[in-house]
HTML snippet that shows the backbone in 3Dmol.js (N, CA, C, O; Angstrom):
<script src="https://3Dmol.org/build/3Dmol-min.js"></script>
<div id="view" style="width:600px;height:400px;position:relative"></div>
<script>
const pdb = `
ATOM      1  N   MET A   1       0.788  -1.191  -0.060  1.00  0.00           N
ATOM      2  CA  MET A   1       0.232   0.119   0.111  1.00  0.00           C
ATOM      3  C   MET A   1       0.954   1.170  -0.103  1.00  0.00           C
ATOM      4  O   MET A   1       0.768   1.989  -1.003  1.00  0.00           O
ATOM      5  N   THR A   2       1.915   1.191   0.823  1.00  0.00           N
ATOM      6  CA  THR A   2       2.760   2.648   0.928  1.00  0.00           C
ATOM      7  C   THR A   2       3.512   2.627  -0.471  1.00  0.00           C
ATOM      8  O   THR A   2       3.636   3.718  -1.028  1.00  0.00           O
ATOM      9  N   ASN A   3       3.994   1.570  -1.058  1.00  0.00           N
ATOM     10  CA  ASN A   3       4.594   1.644  -2.410  1.00  0.00           C
ATOM     11  C   ASN A   3       3.820   2.215  -3.381  1.00  0.00           C
ATOM     12  O   ASN A   3       4.279   2.905  -4.291  1.00  0.00           O
ATOM     13  N   LEU A   4       2.446   1.907  -3.196  1.00  0.00           N
ATOM     14  CA  LEU A   4       1.373   2.281  -4.449  1.00  0.00           C
ATOM     15  C   LEU A   4       1.331   3.741  -4.244  1.00  0.00           C
ATOM     16  O   LEU A   4       1.412   4.494  -5.214  1.00  0.00           O
ATOM     17  N   ILE A   5       1.191   4.255  -2.854  1.00  0.00           N
ATOM     18  CA  ILE A   5       1.005   5.849  -2.522  1.00  0.00           C
ATOM     19  C   ILE A   5       2.226   6.326  -3.022  1.00  0.00           C
ATOM     20  O   ILE A   5       2.109   7.253  -3.824  1.00  0.00           O
ATOM     21  N   ALA A   6       3.508   5.900  -2.738  1.00  0.00           N
ATOM     22  CA  ALA A   6       4.748   6.612  -3.069  1.00  0.00           C
ATOM     23  C   ALA A   6       4.819   6.703  -4.639  1.00  0.00           C
ATOM     24  O   ALA A   6       5.189   7.754  -5.163  1.00  0.00           O
ATOM     25  N   LYS A   7       4.469   5.617  -5.384  1.00  0.00           N
ATOM     26  CA  LYS A   7       4.657   5.582  -6.840  1.00  0.00           C
ATOM     27  C   LYS A   7       3.695   6.708  -7.430  1.00  0.00           C
ATOM     28  O   LYS A   7       4.048   7.429  -8.363  1.00  0.00           O
ATOM     29  N   LEU A   8       2.486   6.796  -6.828  1.00  0.00           N
ATOM     30  CA  LEU A   8       1.437   7.635  -7.405  1.00  0.00           C
ATOM     31  C   LEU A   8       1.957   9.120  -6.791  1.00  0.00           C
ATOM     32  O   LEU A   8       1.799  10.049  -7.583  1.00  0.00           O
ATOM     33  N   HIS A   9       2.485   9.431  -5.640  1.00  0.00           N
ATOM     34  CA  HIS A   9       3.028  10.545  -5.273  1.00  0.00           C
ATOM     35  C   HIS A   9       4.076  11.036  -6.233  1.00  0.00           C
ATOM     36  O   HIS A   9       4.009  12.164  -6.722  1.00  0.00           O
ATOM     37  N   ALA A  10       5.043  10.192  -6.501  1.00  0.00           N
ATOM     38  CA  ALA A  10       6.153  10.657  -7.572  1.00  0.00           C
ATOM     39  C   ALA A  10       5.718  10.857  -8.931  1.00  0.00           C
ATOM     40  O   ALA A  10       6.462  11.587  -9.587  1.00  0.00           O
ATOM     41  N   ARG A  11       4.666  10.380  -9.547  1.00  0.00           N
ATOM     42  CA  ARG A  11       3.959  10.578 -10.516  1.00  0.00           C
ATOM     43  C   ARG A  11       3.241  11.955 -10.526  1.00  0.00           C
ATOM     44  O   ARG A  11       3.354  12.727 -11.479  1.00  0.00           O
ATOM     45  N   LEU A  12       2.538  12.213  -9.486  1.00  0.00           N
ATOM     46  CA  LEU A  12       2.102  13.672  -9.303  1.00  0.00           C
ATOM     47  C   LEU A  12       2.948  14.760  -9.257  1.00  0.00           C
ATOM     48  O   LEU A  12       2.742  15.879  -9.727  1.00  0.00           O
ATOM     49  N   VAL A  13       3.912  14.358  -8.658  1.00  0.00           N
ATOM     50  CA  VAL A  13       5.147  15.810  -8.398  1.00  0.00           C
ATOM     51  C   VAL A  13       5.779  15.894  -9.711  1.00  0.00           C
ATOM     52  O   VAL A  13       6.014  17.036 -10.106  1.00  0.00           O
ATOM     53  N   ARG A  14       6.169  14.715 -10.626  1.00  0.00           N
ATOM     54  CA  ARG A  14       6.587  14.931 -11.982  1.00  0.00           C
ATOM     55  C   ARG A  14       6.108  15.862 -12.620  1.00  0.00           C
ATOM     56  O   ARG A  14       6.847  16.627 -13.239  1.00  0.00           O
ATOM     57  N   ASP A  15       4.483  16.037 -12.610  1.00  0.00           N
ATOM     58  CA  ASP A  15       3.645  16.726 -13.206  1.00  0.00           C
ATOM     59  C   ASP A  15       3.585  18.214 -12.607  1.00  0.00           C
ATOM     60  O   ASP A  15       2.923  18.449 -11.597  1.00  0.00           O
ATOM     61  N   ASP A  16       4.417  19.351 -13.380  1.00  0.00           N
ATOM     62  CA  ASP A  16       4.597  20.232 -12.832  1.00  0.00           C
ATOM     63  C   ASP A  16       3.423  21.369 -12.802  1.00  0.00           C
ATOM     64  O   ASP A  16       3.457  22.250 -11.943  1.00  0.00           O
ATOM     65  N   ARG A  17       2.492  21.315 -13.677  1.00  0.00           N
ATOM     66  CA  ARG A  17       1.111  21.875 -13.616  1.00  0.00           C
ATOM     67  C   ARG A  17       0.166  21.265 -12.536  1.00  0.00           C
ATOM     68  O   ARG A  17      -0.404  20.174 -12.555  1.00  0.00           O
ATOM     69  N   GLY A  18       0.139  22.532 -11.315  1.00  0.00           N
ATOM     70  CA  GLY A  18      -1.011  21.930 -10.403  1.00  0.00           C
ATOM     71  C   GLY A  18      -0.425  20.903  -9.358  1.00  0.00           C
ATOM     72  O   GLY A  18      -1.126  20.282  -8.559  1.00  0.00           O
ATOM     73  N   ALA A  19       1.011  20.796  -9.467  1.00  0.00           N
ATOM     74  CA  ALA A  19       1.613  19.762  -8.535  1.00  0.00           C
ATOM     75  C   ALA A  19       1.097  19.844  -7.288  1.00  0.00           C
ATOM     76  O   ALA A  19       0.499  18.925  -6.728  1.00  0.00           O
ATOM     77  N   ALA A  20       1.412  21.439  -6.615  1.00  0.00           N
ATOM     78  CA  ALA A  20       1.136  21.663  -5.319  1.00  0.00           C
ATOM     79  C   ALA A  20      -0.444  21.302  -5.010  1.00  0.00           C
ATOM     80  O   ALA A  20      -0.558  20.608  -4.000  1.00  0.00           O
ATOM     81  N   THR A  21      -1.659  21.619  -5.652  1.00  0.00           N
ATOM     82  CA  THR A  21      -2.740  21.171  -5.588  1.00  0.00           C
ATOM     83  C   THR A  21      -2.972  19.589  -5.509  1.00  0.00           C
ATOM     84  O   THR A  21      -3.644  19.060  -4.624  1.00  0.00           O
ATOM     85  N   LEU A  22      -2.444  19.023  -6.362  1.00  0.00           N
ATOM     86  CA  LEU A  22      -2.486  17.328  -6.349  1.00  0.00           C
ATOM     87  C   LEU A  22      -1.931  16.630  -4.978  1.00  0.00           C
ATOM     88  O   LEU A  22      -2.400  15.613  -4.466  1.00  0.00           O
ATOM     89  N   ASP A  23      -0.633  17.538  -4.413  1.00  0.00           N
ATOM     90  CA  ASP A  23      -0.300  17.146  -3.238  1.00  0.00           C
ATOM     91  C   ASP A  23      -1.190  17.272  -2.227  1.00  0.00           C
ATOM     92  O   ASP A  23      -1.379  16.397  -1.381  1.00  0.00           O
ATOM     93  N   VAL A  24      -1.801  18.419  -2.273  1.00  0.00           N
ATOM     94  CA  VAL A  24      -2.705  18.872  -1.193  1.00  0.00           C
ATOM     95  C   VAL A  24      -4.089  17.774  -1.282  1.00  0.00           C
ATOM     96  O   VAL A  24      -4.625  17.467  -0.216  1.00  0.00           O
ATOM     97  N   GLY A  25      -4.513  17.332  -2.297  1.00  0.00           N
ATOM     98  CA  GLY A  25      -5.452  16.252  -2.748  1.00  0.00           C
ATOM     99  C   GLY A  25      -4.889  15.152  -2.105  1.00  0.00           C
ATOM    100  O   GLY A  25      -5.516  14.699  -1.147  1.00  0.00           O
ATOM    101  N   LEU A  26      -3.616  14.517  -2.496  1.00  0.00           N
ATOM    102  CA  LEU A  26      -3.194  13.403  -2.090  1.00  0.00           C
ATOM    103  C   LEU A  26      -3.432  13.278  -0.395  1.00  0.00           C
ATOM    104  O   LEU A  26      -4.048  12.399   0.207  1.00  0.00           O
ATOM    105  N   ALA A  27      -2.736  14.449   0.142  1.00  0.00           N
ATOM    106  CA  ALA A  27      -2.737  14.605   1.421  1.00  0.00           C
ATOM    107  C   ALA A  27      -4.092  14.399   2.288  1.00  0.00           C
ATOM    108  O   ALA A  27      -4.187  13.909   3.414  1.00  0.00           O
ATOM    109  N   ALA A  28      -5.079  14.892   1.480  1.00  0.00           N
ATOM    110  CA  ALA A  28      -6.302  14.859   2.136  1.00  0.00           C
ATOM    111  C   ALA A  28      -6.806  13.274   1.996  1.00  0.00           C
ATOM    112  O   ALA A  28      -7.211  12.584   2.932  1.00  0.00           O
ATOM    113  N   VAL A  29      -6.704  12.931   0.822  1.00  0.00           N
ATOM    114  CA  VAL A  29      -6.801  11.355   0.856  1.00  0.00           C
ATOM    115  C   VAL A  29      -6.349  10.232   1.795  1.00  0.00           C
ATOM    116  O   VAL A  29      -6.974   9.269   2.240  1.00  0.00           O
ATOM    117  N   LEU A  30      -4.896  10.692   1.996  1.00  0.00           N
ATOM    118  CA  LEU A  30      -4.382  10.095   3.030  1.00  0.00           C
ATOM    119  C   LEU A  30      -4.983  10.169   4.335  1.00  0.00           C
ATOM    120  O   LEU A  30      -5.266   9.182   5.014  1.00  0.00           O
ATOM    121  N   VAL A  31      -5.187  11.488   4.697  1.00  0.00           N
ATOM    122  CA  VAL A  31      -6.005  11.640   6.054  1.00  0.00           C
ATOM    123  C   VAL A  31      -7.333  10.965   6.215  1.00  0.00           C
ATOM    124  O   VAL A  31      -7.708  10.524   7.302  1.00  0.00           O
ATOM    125  N   GLY A  32      -8.081  10.889   5.043  1.00  0.00           N
ATOM    126  CA  GLY A  32      -9.398  10.327   5.055  1.00  0.00           C
ATOM    127  C   GLY A  32      -9.083   8.638   5.195  1.00  0.00           C
ATOM    128  O   GLY A  32      -9.795   7.936   5.912  1.00  0.00           O
ATOM    129  N   ILE A  33      -8.054   8.143   4.504  1.00  0.00           N
ATOM    130  CA  ILE A  33      -7.788   6.587   4.613  1.00  0.00           C
ATOM    131  C   ILE A  33      -7.423   6.332   5.898  1.00  0.00           C
ATOM    132  O   ILE A  33      -7.804   5.261   6.372  1.00  0.00           O
ATOM    133  N   THR A  34      -6.632   7.225   6.720  1.00  0.00           N
ATOM    134  CA  THR A  34      -6.226   6.987   7.899  1.00  0.00           C
ATOM    135  C   THR A  34      -7.442   7.157   9.125  1.00  0.00           C
ATOM    136  O   THR A  34      -7.520   6.412  10.101  1.00  0.00           O
ATOM    137  N   SER A  35      -8.368   8.314   8.837  1.00  0.00           N
ATOM    138  CA  SER A  35      -9.434   8.356   9.604  1.00  0.00           C
ATOM    139  C   SER A  35     -10.259   7.161   9.606  1.00  0.00           C
ATOM    140  O   SER A  35     -10.623   6.627  10.654  1.00  0.00           O
ATOM    141  N   VAL A  36     -10.564   6.729   8.438  1.00  0.00           N
ATOM    142  CA  VAL A  36     -11.592   5.518   8.307  1.00  0.00           C
ATOM    143  C   VAL A  36     -10.731   4.273   8.909  1.00  0.00           C
ATOM    144  O   VAL A  36     -11.389   3.397   9.470  1.00  0.00           O
ATOM    145  N   ALA A  37      -9.541   4.143   8.852  1.00  0.00           N
ATOM    146  CA  ALA A  37      -8.839   2.985   9.395  1.00  0.00           C
ATOM    147  C   ALA A  37      -8.822   3.040  10.798  1.00  0.00           C
ATOM    148  O   ALA A  37      -8.879   2.014  11.475  1.00  0.00           O
ATOM    149  N   ALA A  38      -8.721   4.564  11.456  1.00  0.00           N
ATOM    150  CA  ALA A  38      -8.825   4.477  12.926  1.00  0.00           C
ATOM    151  C   ALA A  38     -10.191   4.250  13.529  1.00  0.00           C
ATOM    152  O   ALA A  38     -10.318   3.729  14.637  1.00  0.00           O
ATOM    153  N   VAL A  39     -11.104   4.603  12.870  1.00  0.00           N
ATOM    154  CA  VAL A  39     -12.522   4.629  13.422  1.00  0.00           C
ATOM    155  C   VAL A  39     -13.166   3.173  13.181  1.00  0.00           C
ATOM    156  O   VAL A  39     -14.167   2.785  13.784  1.00  0.00           O
ATOM    157  N   THR A  40     -12.450   2.401  12.201  1.00  0.00           N
ATOM    158  CA  THR A  40     -12.631   0.953  12.010  1.00  0.00           C
ATOM    159  C   THR A  40     -12.014   0.139  13.126  1.00  0.00           C
ATOM    160  O   THR A  40     -12.584  -0.767  13.735  1.00  0.00           O
ATOM    161  N   LEU A  41     -10.665   0.612  13.337  1.00  0.00           N
ATOM    162  CA  LEU A  41     -10.002  -0.131  14.496  1.00  0.00           C
ATOM    163  C   LEU A  41     -10.664   0.044  15.636  1.00  0.00           C
ATOM    164  O   LEU A  41     -10.922  -0.937  16.334  1.00  0.00           O
ATOM    165  N   LEU A  42     -11.069   1.395  16.031  1.00  0.00           N
ATOM    166  CA  LEU A  42     -11.633   1.763  17.394  1.00  0.00           C
ATOM    167  C   LEU A  42     -12.992   1.107  17.394  1.00  0.00           C
ATOM    168  O   LEU A  42     -13.427   0.663  18.457  1.00  0.00           O
ATOM    169  N   GLY A  43     -13.691   1.013  16.289  1.00  0.00           N
ATOM    170  CA  GLY A  43     -15.133   0.298  16.380  1.00  0.00           C
ATOM    171  C   GLY A  43     -14.822  -1.152  16.723  1.00  0.00           C
ATOM    172  O   GLY A  43     -15.530  -1.757  17.528  1.00  0.00           O
ATOM    173  N   GLY A  44     -13.743  -1.739  16.108  1.00  0.00           N
ATOM    174  CA  GLY A  44     -13.662  -3.306  16.479  1.00  0.00           C
ATOM    175  C   GLY A  44     -13.142  -3.375  17.793  1.00  0.00           C
ATOM    176  O   GLY A  44     -13.380  -4.395  18.440  1.00  0.00           O
ATOM    177  N   ASP A  45     -12.410  -2.379  18.349  1.00  0.00           N
ATOM    178  CA  ASP A  45     -11.823  -2.500  19.738  1.00  0.00           C
ATOM    179  C   ASP A  45     -13.249  -2.379  20.690  1.00  0.00           C
ATOM    180  O   ASP A  45     -13.397  -3.093  21.683  1.00  0.00           O
ATOM    181  N   ILE A  46     -14.031  -1.619  20.356  1.00  0.00           N
ATOM    182  CA  ILE A  46     -15.193  -1.276  21.318  1.00  0.00           C
ATOM    183  C   ILE A  46     -16.015  -2.420  21.337  1.00  0.00           C
ATOM    184  O   ILE A  46     -16.533  -2.899  22.346  1.00  0.00           O
ATOM    185  N   SER A  47     -16.123  -2.874  20.085  1.00  0.00           N
ATOM    186  CA  SER A  47     -17.446  -3.913  20.097  1.00  0.00           C
ATOM    187  C   SER A  47     -16.765  -5.270  20.723  1.00  0.00           C
ATOM    188  O   SER A  47     -17.466  -6.260  20.931  1.00  0.00           O
ATOM    189  N   THR A  48     -15.424  -5.262  20.998  1.00  0.00           N
ATOM    190  CA  THR A  48     -14.706  -6.587  21.496  1.00  0.00           C
ATOM    191  C   THR A  48     -15.106  -6.305  23.167  1.00  0.00           C
ATOM    192  O   THR A  48     -15.241  -7.302  23.877  1.00  0.00           O
ATOM    193  N   TRP A  49     -15.264  -5.126  23.689  1.00  0.00           N
ATOM    194  CA  TRP A  49     -15.584  -5.065  25.189  1.00  0.00           C
ATOM    195  C   TRP A  49     -16.555  -5.733  25.632  1.00  0.00           C
ATOM    196  O   TRP A  49     -16.832  -5.700  26.831  1.00  0.00           O
TER     197      TRP A  49
END
`;
const viewer = $3Dmol.createViewer("view");
viewer.addModel(pdb, "pdb");
viewer.setStyle({}, {cartoon: {color: "spectrum"}});
viewer.zoomTo();
viewer.render();
</script>
């Protein structure tokens, strides 16, 4: 998963037009994935109590 993101990021950075905007978008996606993973993990932990 990390390699896929790294490759995607490298590809986005190579495109000079709007690279900063794409980086912001990628950051937002990563935050979203992390949030979903955290909620899923917490939900799983809470349900086992």
